[in-house]
All heavy atoms as a GROMACS GRO file, in nm:
protein
  474
    1MET      N    1   5.305  -3.007  -2.012
    1MET     CA    2   5.264  -2.929  -1.896
    1MET      C    3   5.390  -2.901  -1.809
    1MET      O    4   5.412  -2.965  -1.707
    1MET     CB    5   5.164  -3.002  -1.813
    1MET     CG    6   5.026  -3.024  -1.865
    1MET     SD    7   4.910  -2.894  -1.880
    1MET     CE    8   4.908  -2.807  -1.728
    2THR      N    9   5.471  -2.810  -1.852
    2THR     CA   10   5.591  -2.776  -1.777
    2THR      C   11   5.563  -2.639  -1.708
    2THR      O   12   5.661  -2.587  -1.645
    2THR     CB   13   5.705  -2.766  -1.864
    2THR    OG1   14   5.687  -2.666  -1.971
    2THR    CG2   15   5.737  -2.898  -1.932
    3GLN      N   16   5.443  -2.587  -1.709
    3GLN     CA   17   5.423  -2.463  -1.642
    3GLN      C   18   5.404  -2.485  -1.492
    3GLN      O   19   5.356  -2.587  -1.446
    3GLN     CB   20   5.297  -2.397  -1.694
    3GLN     CG   21   5.305  -2.339  -1.834
    3GLN     CD   22   5.177  -2.285  -1.881
    3GLN    OE1   23   5.069  -2.321  -1.832
    3GLN    NE2   24   5.183  -2.180  -1.964
    4LYS      N   25   5.448  -2.382  -1.419
    4LYS     CA   26   5.437  -2.388  -1.269
    4LYS      C   27   5.290  -2.354  -1.235
    4LYS      O   28   5.229  -2.269  -1.297
    4LYS     CB   29   5.531  -2.296  -1.200
    4LYS     CG   30   5.671  -2.331  -1.215
    4LYS     CD   31   5.773  -2.232  -1.160
    4LYS     CE   32   5.722  -2.147  -1.054
    4LYS     NZ   33   5.823  -2.055  -1.000
    5LEU      N   34   5.233  -2.415  -1.132
    5LEU     CA   35   5.103  -2.383  -1.088
    5LEU      C   36   5.095  -2.259  -1.010
    5LEU      O   37   5.015  -2.178  -1.018
    5LEU     CB   38   5.047  -2.499  -0.996
    5LEU     CG   39   4.913  -2.471  -0.932
    5LEU    CD1   40   4.807  -2.458  -1.041
    5LEU    CD2   41   4.873  -2.594  -0.844
    6PHE      N   42   5.196  -2.242  -0.922
    6PHE     CA   43   5.199  -2.124  -0.834
    6PHE      C   44   5.274  -2.010  -0.892
    6PHE      O   45   5.377  -1.959  -0.844
    6PHE     CB   46   5.258  -2.159  -0.694
    6PHE     CG   47   5.175  -2.260  -0.614
    6PHE    CD1   48   5.207  -2.394  -0.612
    6PHE    CD2   49   5.057  -2.214  -0.560
    6PHE    CE1   50   5.125  -2.482  -0.543
    6PHE    CE2   51   4.977  -2.307  -0.484
    6PHE     CZ   52   5.010  -2.436  -0.484
    7THR      N   53   5.216  -1.952  -0.994
    7THR     CA   54   5.263  -1.826  -1.055
    7THR      C   55   5.225  -1.711  -0.970
    7THR      O   56   5.143  -1.723  -0.884
    7THR     CB   57   5.214  -1.808  -1.197
    7THR    OG1   58   5.074  -1.792  -1.190
    7THR    CG2   59   5.255  -1.929  -1.287
    8LYS      N   60   5.284  -1.598  -1.006
    8LYS     CA   61   5.252  -1.476  -0.924
    8LYS      C   62   5.101  -1.441  -0.929
    8LYS      O   63   5.044  -1.412  -0.830
    8LYS     CB   64   5.332  -1.353  -0.984
    8LYS     CG   65   5.310  -1.229  -0.912
    8LYS     CD   66   5.388  -1.111  -0.976
    8LYS     CE   67   5.352  -0.980  -0.916
    8LYS     NZ   68   5.416  -0.868  -0.979
    9ASN      N   69   5.042  -1.449  -1.049
    9ASN     CA   70   4.898  -1.414  -1.062
    9ASN      C   71   4.808  -1.509  -0.978
    9ASN      O   72   4.716  -1.470  -0.924
    9ASN     CB   73   4.863  -1.417  -1.205
    9ASN     CG   74   4.916  -1.297  -1.283
    9ASN    OD1   75   4.941  -1.197  -1.225
    9ASN    ND2   76   4.924  -1.309  -1.410
   10PHE      N   77   4.844  -1.636  -0.982
   10PHE     CA   78   4.765  -1.739  -0.903
   10PHE      C   79   4.775  -1.712  -0.754
   10PHE      O   80   4.678  -1.722  -0.683
   10PHE     CB   81   4.816  -1.876  -0.937
   10PHE     CG   82   4.735  -1.988  -0.873
   10PHE    CD1   83   4.606  -2.022  -0.908
   10PHE    CD2   84   4.794  -2.060  -0.759
   10PHE    CE1   85   4.535  -2.117  -0.844
   10PHE    CE2   86   4.718  -2.157  -0.700
   10PHE     CZ   87   4.592  -2.186  -0.743
   11VAL      N   88   4.895  -1.681  -0.707
   11VAL     CA   89   4.916  -1.650  -0.565
   11VAL      C   90   4.835  -1.530  -0.524
   11VAL      O   91   4.772  -1.526  -0.426
   11VAL     CB   92   5.062  -1.640  -0.530
   11VAL    CG1   93   5.087  -1.585  -0.388
   11VAL    CG2   94   5.139  -1.777  -0.550
   12LEU      N   95   4.834  -1.428  -0.614
   12LEU     CA   96   4.765  -1.303  -0.586
   12LEU      C   97   4.614  -1.330  -0.574
   12LEU      O   98   4.538  -1.281  -0.500
   12LEU     CB   99   4.798  -1.198  -0.689
   12LEU     CG  100   4.934  -1.134  -0.681
   12LEU    CD1  101   4.960  -1.041  -0.796
   12LEU    CD2  102   4.950  -1.064  -0.546
   13LEU      N  103   4.565  -1.415  -0.668
   13LEU     CA  104   4.425  -1.452  -0.670
   13LEU      C  105   4.384  -1.526  -0.543
   13LEU      O  106   4.283  -1.496  -0.476
   13LEU     CB  107   4.394  -1.546  -0.788
   13LEU     CG  108   4.253  -1.604  -0.796
   13LEU    CD1  109   4.155  -1.496  -0.829
   13LEU    CD2  110   4.246  -1.712  -0.897
   14ILE      N  111   4.466  -1.619  -0.498
   14ILE     CA  112   4.437  -1.691  -0.376
   14ILE      C  113   4.440  -1.596  -0.253
   14ILE      O  114   4.351  -1.602  -0.162
   14ILE     CB  115   4.534  -1.811  -0.351
   14ILE    CG1  116   4.521  -1.911  -0.467
   14ILE    CG2  117   4.518  -1.877  -0.217
   14ILE    CD1  118   4.380  -1.966  -0.477
   15LEU      N  119   4.538  -1.506  -0.250
   15LEU     CA  120   4.547  -1.410  -0.137
   15LEU      C  121   4.434  -1.317  -0.135
   15LEU      O  122   4.375  -1.282  -0.033
   15LEU     CB  123   4.676  -1.337  -0.146
   15LEU     CG  124   4.808  -1.410  -0.111
   15LEU    CD1  125   4.920  -1.325  -0.134
   15LEU    CD2  126   4.797  -1.465   0.028
   16GLY      N  127   4.382  -1.278  -0.259
   16GLY     CA  128   4.261  -1.195  -0.269
   16GLY      C  129   4.138  -1.266  -0.216
   16GLY      O  130   4.049  -1.209  -0.142
   17GLN      N  131   4.123  -1.395  -0.253
   17GLN     CA  132   4.010  -1.470  -0.210
   17GLN      C  133   4.013  -1.483  -0.052
   17GLN      O  134   3.911  -1.472   0.021
   17GLN     CB  135   4.014  -1.611  -0.270
   17GLN     CG  136   3.968  -1.604  -0.420
   17GLN     CD  137   3.825  -1.566  -0.439
   17GLN    OE1  138   3.740  -1.611  -0.361
   17GLN    NE2  139   3.804  -1.484  -0.532
   18LEU      N  140   4.133  -1.519   0.009
   18LEU     CA  141   4.144  -1.532   0.148
   18LEU      C  142   4.109  -1.400   0.222
   18LEU      O  143   4.043  -1.397   0.328
   18LEU     CB  144   4.282  -1.576   0.181
   18LEU     CG  145   4.315  -1.722   0.149
   18LEU    CD1  146   4.464  -1.753   0.178
   18LEU    CD2  147   4.228  -1.820   0.228
   19THR      N  148   4.153  -1.296   0.160
   19THR     CA  149   4.132  -1.159   0.223
   19THR      C  150   3.980  -1.129   0.222
   19THR      O  151   3.920  -1.085   0.319
   19THR     CB  152   4.204  -1.054   0.148
   19THR    OG1  153   4.346  -1.072   0.158
   19THR    CG2  154   4.178  -0.912   0.209
   20SER      N  155   3.914  -1.166   0.105
   20SER     CA  156   3.763  -1.145   0.101
   20SER      C  157   3.692  -1.229   0.200
   20SER      O  158   3.596  -1.180   0.257
   20SER     CB  159   3.726  -1.185  -0.052
   20SER     OG  160   3.587  -1.169  -0.060
   21LEU      N  161   3.723  -1.355   0.208
   21LEU     CA  162   3.662  -1.444   0.308
   21LEU      C  163   3.676  -1.391   0.452
   21LEU      O  164   3.581  -1.389   0.533
   21LEU     CB  165   3.717  -1.584   0.301
   21LEU     CG  166   3.674  -1.663   0.175
   21LEU    CD1  167   3.750  -1.794   0.168
   21LEU    CD2  168   3.523  -1.689   0.184
   22PHE      N  169   3.794  -1.348   0.482
   22PHE     CA  170   3.818  -1.295   0.619
   22PHE      C  171   3.734  -1.171   0.639
   22PHE      O  172   3.676  -1.154   0.747
   22PHE     CB  173   3.969  -1.260   0.631
   22PHE     CG  174   4.001  -1.201   0.769
   22PHE    CD1  175   3.996  -1.283   0.876
   22PHE    CD2  176   4.040  -1.071   0.782
   22PHE    CE1  177   4.027  -1.231   1.006
   22PHE    CE2  178   4.065  -1.016   0.904
   22PHE     CZ  179   4.066  -1.099   1.016
   23GLY      N  180   3.726  -1.084   0.542
   23GLY     CA  181   3.646  -0.960   0.552
   23GLY      C  182   3.498  -0.995   0.567
   23GLY      O  183   3.430  -0.926   0.642
   24ASN      N  184   3.450  -1.092   0.499
   24ASN     CA  185   3.315  -1.132   0.515
   24ASN      C  186   3.282  -1.194   0.657
   24ASN      O  187   3.175  -1.152   0.711
   24ASN     CB  188   3.273  -1.245   0.410
   24ASN     CG  189   3.260  -1.188   0.268
   24ASN    OD1  190   3.245  -1.068   0.252
   24ASN    ND2  191   3.274  -1.268   0.168
   25LEU      N  192   3.373  -1.264   0.711
   25LEU     CA  193   3.359  -1.315   0.847
   25LEU      C  194   3.353  -1.200   0.943
   25LEU      O  195   3.272  -1.195   1.037
   25LEU     CB  196   3.460  -1.413   0.879
   25LEU     CG  197   3.456  -1.552   0.804
   25LEU    CD1  198   3.579  -1.638   0.831
   25LEU    CD2  199   3.327  -1.623   0.843
   26ILE      N  200   3.443  -1.104   0.934
   26ILE     CA  201   3.452  -0.988   1.022
   26ILE      C  202   3.316  -0.910   1.014
   26ILE      O  203   3.268  -0.855   1.112
   26ILE     CB  204   3.576  -0.908   0.995
   26ILE    CG1  205   3.700  -0.990   1.024
   26ILE    CG2  206   3.575  -0.775   1.073
   26ILE    CD1  207   3.716  -1.030   1.172
   27LEU      N  208   3.267  -0.901   0.890
   27LEU     CA  209   3.154  -0.820   0.867
   27LEU      C  210   3.032  -0.883   0.939
   27LEU      O  211   2.955  -0.811   1.008
   27LEU     CB  212   3.118  -0.799   0.719
   27LEU     CG  213   2.986  -0.732   0.685
   27LEU    CD1  214   2.993  -0.588   0.731
   27LEU    CD2  215   2.960  -0.738   0.537
   28LYS      N  216   3.018  -1.014   0.925
   28LYS     CA  217   2.909  -1.084   0.997
   28LYS      C  218   2.918  -1.061   1.148
   28LYS      O  219   2.823  -1.038   1.214
   28LYS     CB  220   2.919  -1.236   0.967
   28LYS     CG  221   2.873  -1.276   0.835
   28LYS     CD  222   2.888  -1.431   0.818
   28LYS     CE  223   2.891  -1.467   0.677
   28LYS     NZ  224   2.913  -1.613   0.661
   29LEU      N  225   3.037  -1.076   1.202
   29LEU     CA  226   3.053  -1.053   1.344
   29LEU      C  227   3.033  -0.912   1.387
   29LEU      O  228   2.960  -0.889   1.490
   29LEU     CB  229   3.198  -1.096   1.385
   29LEU     CG  230   3.227  -1.080   1.535
   29LEU    CD1  231   3.145  -1.176   1.619
   29LEU    CD2  232   3.375  -1.104   1.563
   30ALA      N  233   3.079  -0.818   1.310
   30ALA     CA  234   3.058  -0.678   1.344
   30ALA      C  235   2.913  -0.639   1.340
   30ALA      O  236   2.863  -0.564   1.427
   30ALA     CB  237   3.142  -0.589   1.252
   31LEU      N  238   2.837  -0.683   1.241
   31LEU     CA  239   2.695  -0.651   1.239
   31LEU      C  240   2.623  -0.716   1.350
   31LEU      O  241   2.528  -0.653   1.405
   31LEU     CB  242   2.639  -0.700   1.099
   31LEU     CG  243   2.678  -0.617   0.979
   31LEU    CD1  244   2.625  -0.681   0.851
   31LEU    CD2  245   2.631  -0.475   0.986
   32SER      N  246   2.653  -0.837   1.385
   32SER     CA  247   2.591  -0.907   1.494
   32SER      C  248   2.618  -0.830   1.630
   32SER      O  249   2.532  -0.809   1.714
   32SER     CB  250   2.639  -1.045   1.510
   32SER     OG  251   2.598  -1.119   1.394
   33MET      N  252   2.745  -0.783   1.642
   33MET     CA  253   2.786  -0.715   1.764
   33MET      C  254   2.708  -0.574   1.775
   33MET      O  255   2.674  -0.533   1.877
   33MET     CB  256   2.936  -0.692   1.770
   33MET     CG  257   3.016  -0.815   1.784
   33MET     SD  258   2.983  -0.903   1.935
   33MET     CE  259   3.059  -0.790   2.054
   34TYR      N  260   2.690  -0.507   1.658
   34TYR     CA  261   2.613  -0.382   1.652
   34TYR      C  262   2.470  -0.408   1.698
   34TYR      O  263   2.417  -0.333   1.772
   34TYR     CB  264   2.616  -0.328   1.510
   34TYR     CG  265   2.536  -0.202   1.501
   34TYR    CD1  266   2.577  -0.083   1.552
   34TYR    CD2  267   2.415  -0.205   1.423
   34TYR    CE1  268   2.497   0.031   1.543
   34TYR    CE2  269   2.332  -0.100   1.419
   34TYR     CZ  270   2.376   0.021   1.476
   34TYR     OH  271   2.297   0.133   1.465
   35VAL      N  272   2.411  -0.514   1.656
   35VAL     CA  273   2.276  -0.552   1.690
   35VAL      C  274   2.273  -0.576   1.844
   35VAL      O  275   2.181  -0.533   1.916
   35VAL     CB  276   2.216  -0.669   1.615
   35VAL    CG1  277   2.091  -0.729   1.676
   35VAL    CG2  278   2.201  -0.640   1.472
   36LEU      N  279   2.376  -0.640   1.894
   36LEU     CA  280   2.381  -0.666   2.034
   36LEU      C  281   2.392  -0.540   2.114
   36LEU      O  282   2.325  -0.516   2.216
   36LEU     CB  283   2.494  -0.759   2.070
   36LEU     CG  284   2.515  -0.790   2.216
   36LEU    CD1  285   2.400  -0.860   2.275
   36LEU    CD2  286   2.652  -0.868   2.236
   37GLU      N  287   2.472  -0.447   2.066
   37GLU     CA  288   2.490  -0.318   2.136
   37GLU      C  289   2.366  -0.230   2.135
   37GLU      O  290   2.329  -0.177   2.229
   37GLU     CB  291   2.603  -0.241   2.070
   37GLU     CG  292   2.633  -0.110   2.138
   37GLU     CD  293   2.749  -0.037   2.076
   37GLU    OE1  294   2.840  -0.105   2.022
   37GLU    OE2  295   2.751   0.088   2.071
   38VAL      N  296   2.297  -0.239   2.019
   38VAL     CA  297   2.171  -0.153   2.008
   38VAL      C  298   2.053  -0.219   2.090
   38VAL      O  299   1.982  -0.134   2.155
   38VAL     CB  300   2.136  -0.138   1.856
   38VAL    CG1  301   1.997  -0.075   1.840
   38VAL    CG2  302   2.237  -0.050   1.785
   39THR      N  303   2.034  -0.346   2.074
   39THR     CA  304   1.923  -0.410   2.138
   39THR      C  305   1.946  -0.456   2.277
   39THR      O  306   1.857  -0.462   2.362
   39THR     CB  307   1.868  -0.526   2.054
   39THR    OG1  308   1.968  -0.625   2.052
   39THR    CG2  309   1.830  -0.482   1.917
   40GLY      N  310   2.070  -0.499   2.307
   40GLY     CA  311   2.103  -0.548   2.440
   40GLY      C  312   2.050  -0.691   2.455
   40GLY      O  313   2.057  -0.744   2.565
   41SER      N  314   2.004  -0.750   2.346
   41SER     CA  315   1.945  -0.886   2.359
   41SER      C  316   2.040  -0.990   2.302
   41SER      O  317   2.076  -0.988   2.181
   41SER     CB  318   1.815  -0.891   2.286
   41SER     OG  319   1.765  -1.025   2.276
   42ALA      N  320   2.083  -1.087   2.384
   42ALA     CA  321   2.176  -1.190   2.336
   42ALA      C  322   2.103  -1.289   2.243
   42ALA      O  323   2.165  -1.342   2.152
   42ALA     CB  324   2.229  -1.266   2.458
   43SER      N  325   1.976  -1.306   2.260
   43SER     CA  326   1.903  -1.400   2.174
   43SER      C  327   1.887  -1.342   2.032
   43SER      O  328   1.900  -1.412   1.928
   43SER     CB  329   1.760  -1.430   2.228
   43SER     OG  330   1.685  -1.314   2.242
   44ILE      N  331   1.871  -1.209   2.017
   44ILE     CA  332   1.867  -1.144   1.888
   44ILE      C  333   2.007  -1.158   1.825
   44ILE      O  334   2.019  -1.182   1.703
   44ILE     CB  335   1.815  -1.006   1.896
   44ILE    CG1  336   1.670  -1.006   1.942
   44ILE    CG2  337   1.829  -0.935   1.762
   44ILE    CD1  338   1.609  -0.865   1.959
   45PHE      N  339   2.106  -1.129   1.910
   45PHE     CA  340   2.245  -1.142   1.863
   45PHE      C  341   2.273  -1.272   1.799
   45PHE      O  342   2.325  -1.287   1.691
   45PHE     CB  343   2.338  -1.109   1.972
   45PHE     CG  344   2.481  -1.151   1.950
   45PHE    CD1  345   2.565  -1.079   1.869
   45PHE    CD2  346   2.528  -1.259   2.012
   45PHE    CE1  347   2.697  -1.116   1.845
   45PHE    CE2  348   2.663  -1.298   1.990
   45PHE     CZ  349   2.745  -1.227   1.905
   46ALA      N  350   2.236  -1.378   1.877
   46ALA     CA  351   2.257  -1.522   1.830
   46ALA      C  352   2.174  -1.547   1.705
   46ALA      O  353   2.224  -1.621   1.612
   46ALA     CB  354   2.221  -1.613   1.936
   47GLY      N  355   2.052  -1.497   1.698
   47GLY     CA  356   1.970  -1.521   1.580
   47GLY      C  357   2.028  -1.457   1.458
   47GLY      O  358   2.033  -1.517   1.351
   48ILE      N  359   2.072  -1.331   1.468
   48ILE     CA  360   2.133  -1.265   1.353
   48ILE      C  361   2.258  -1.335   1.308
   48ILE      O  362   2.284  -1.360   1.185
   48ILE     CB  363   2.165  -1.118   1.385
   48ILE    CG1  364   2.042  -1.038   1.415
   48ILE    CG2  365   2.243  -1.048   1.277
   48ILE    CD1  366   1.947  -1.026   1.297
   49LEU      N  367   2.343  -1.374   1.405
   49LEU     CA  368   2.468  -1.446   1.368
   49LEU      C  369   2.437  -1.583   1.304
   49LEU      O  370   2.504  -1.618   1.203
   49LEU     CB  371   2.552  -1.466   1.496
   49LEU     CG  372   2.695  -1.509   1.479
   49LEU    CD1  373   2.776  -1.404   1.387
   49LEU    CD2  374   2.764  -1.520   1.607
   50SER      N  375   2.331  -1.645   1.353
   50SER     CA  376   2.291  -1.777   1.293
   50SER      C  377   2.239  -1.763   1.145
   50SER      O  378   2.278  -1.836   1.059
   50SER     CB  379   2.191  -1.844   1.377
   50SER     OG  380   2.237  -1.875   1.504
   51ILE      N  381   2.155  -1.658   1.136
   51ILE     CA  382   2.097  -1.632   0.997
   51ILE      C  383   2.213  -1.598   0.903
   51ILE      O  384   2.208  -1.639   0.782
   51ILE     CB  385   1.992  -1.532   1.010
   51ILE    CG1  386   1.866  -1.586   1.082
   51ILE    CG2  387   1.946  -1.471   0.875
   51ILE    CD1  388   1.768  -1.481   1.125
   52ALA      N  389   2.310  -1.519   0.946
   52ALA     CA  390   2.419  -1.481   0.862
   52ALA      C  391   2.503  -1.592   0.819
   52ALA      O  392   2.574  -1.593   0.720
   52ALA     CB  393   2.497  -1.366   0.930
   53THR      N  394   2.505  -1.705   0.895
   53THR     CA  395   2.586  -1.824   0.869
   53THR      C  396   2.521  -1.915   0.771
   53THR      O  397   2.584  -1.996   0.707
   53THR     CB  398   2.620  -1.894   0.996
   53THR    OG1  399   2.676  -1.796   1.087
   53THR    CG2  400   2.717  -2.004   0.984
   54ILE      N  401   2.390  -1.912   0.756
   54ILE     CA  402   2.311  -2.001   0.669
   54ILE      C  403   2.369  -2.000   0.528
   54ILE      O  404   2.388  -2.115   0.472
   54ILE     CB  405   2.163  -1.973   0.679
   54ILE    CG1  406   2.114  -2.015   0.811
   54ILE    CG2  407   2.085  -2.048   0.572
   54ILE    CD1  408   1.966  -1.975   0.846
   55PRO      N  409   2.393  -1.885   0.460
   55PRO     CA  410   2.437  -1.895   0.320
   55PRO      C  411   2.574  -1.967   0.309
   55PRO      O  412   2.598  -2.036   0.212
   55PRO     CB  413   2.452  -1.751   0.279
   55PRO     CG  414   2.356  -1.675   0.371
   55PRO     CD  415   2.362  -1.753   0.502
   56THR      N  416   2.655  -1.954   0.401
   56THR     CA  417   2.783  -2.028   0.404
   56THR      C  418   2.767  -2.175   0.408
   56THR      O  419   2.823  -2.249   0.335
   56THR     CB  420   2.868  -1.978   0.522
   56THR    OG1  421   2.883  -1.840   0.515
   56THR    CG2  422   3.010  -2.046   0.512
   57ILE      N  423   2.677  -2.217   0.495
   57ILE     CA  424   2.650  -2.366   0.508
   57ILE      C  425   2.582  -2.410   0.384
   57ILE      O  426   2.618  -2.524   0.334
   57ILE     CB  427   2.556  -2.387   0.634
   57ILE    CG1  428   2.625  -2.352   0.762
   57ILE    CG2  429   2.504  -2.533   0.636
   57ILE    CD1  430   2.536  -2.350   0.878
   58VAL      N  431   2.491  -2.347   0.325
   58VAL     CA  432   2.424  -2.388   0.204
   58VAL      C  433   2.520  -2.392   0.088
   58VAL      O  434   2.526  -2.487   0.009
   58VAL     CB  435   2.310  -2.289   0.168
   58VAL    CG1  436   2.257  -2.324   0.033
   58VAL    CG2  437   2.197  -2.306   0.270
   59ARG      N  438   2.616  -2.299   0.080
   59ARG     CA  439   2.715  -2.298  -0.021
   59ARG      C  440   2.812  -2.416  -0.011
   59ARG      O  441   2.848  -2.469  -0.111
   59ARG     CB  442   2.797  -2.165  -0.019
   59ARG     CG  443   2.899  -2.159  -0.133
   59ARG     CD  444   2.965  -2.023  -0.126
   59ARG     NE  445   3.037  -2.009   0.000
   59ARG     CZ  446   3.089  -1.901   0.044
   59ARG    NH1  447   3.077  -1.791  -0.027
   59ARG    NH2  448   3.151  -1.897   0.156
   60VAL      N  449   2.848  -2.463   0.106
   60VAL     CA  450   2.931  -2.572   0.128
   60VAL      C  451   2.868  -2.704   0.092
   60VAL      O  452   2.920  -2.788   0.034
   60VAL     CB  453   2.992  -2.573   0.277
   60VAL    CG1  454   3.062  -2.702   0.306
   60VAL    CG2  455   3.081  -2.456   0.298
   61VAL      N  456   2.737  -2.715   0.128
   61VAL     CA  457   2.666  -2.833   0.110
   61VAL      C  458   2.637  -2.855  -0.041
   61VAL      O  459   2.647  -2.968  -0.090
   61VAL     CB  460   2.536  -2.837   0.188
   61VAL    CG1  461   2.448  -2.954   0.149
   61VAL    CG2  462   2.565  -2.843   0.338
   62TYR      N  463   2.602  -2.750  -0.115
   62TYR     CA  464   2.570  -2.768  -0.253
   62TYR      C  465   2.682  -2.720  -0.332
   62TYR      O  466   2.720  -2.647  -0.401
   62TYR     CB  467   2.439  -2.689  -0.287
   62TYR     CG  468   2.323  -2.750  -0.214
   62TYR    CD1  469   2.259  -2.694  -0.106
   62TYR    CD2  470   2.268  -2.875  -0.255
   62TYR    CE1  471   2.158  -2.747  -0.034
   62TYR    CE2  472   2.159  -2.930  -0.189
   62TYR     CZ  473   2.106  -2.867  -0.086
   62TYR     OH  474   1.998  -2.917  -0.024
   0.00000   0.00000   0.00000
């Protein structure tokens, strides 16, 4: 095993995953903010944001 772990392809894969995770977080926030703007209800905003976070919690736990 004399191969390097951090080859160009591996680094590109990790950067792609980080970009995807960041984009998903921004999408959750943007959709929640849109709901807040349309409805004007902070409780609906919090509910949508909470529901959008559930899959992330479930994925981490299992």
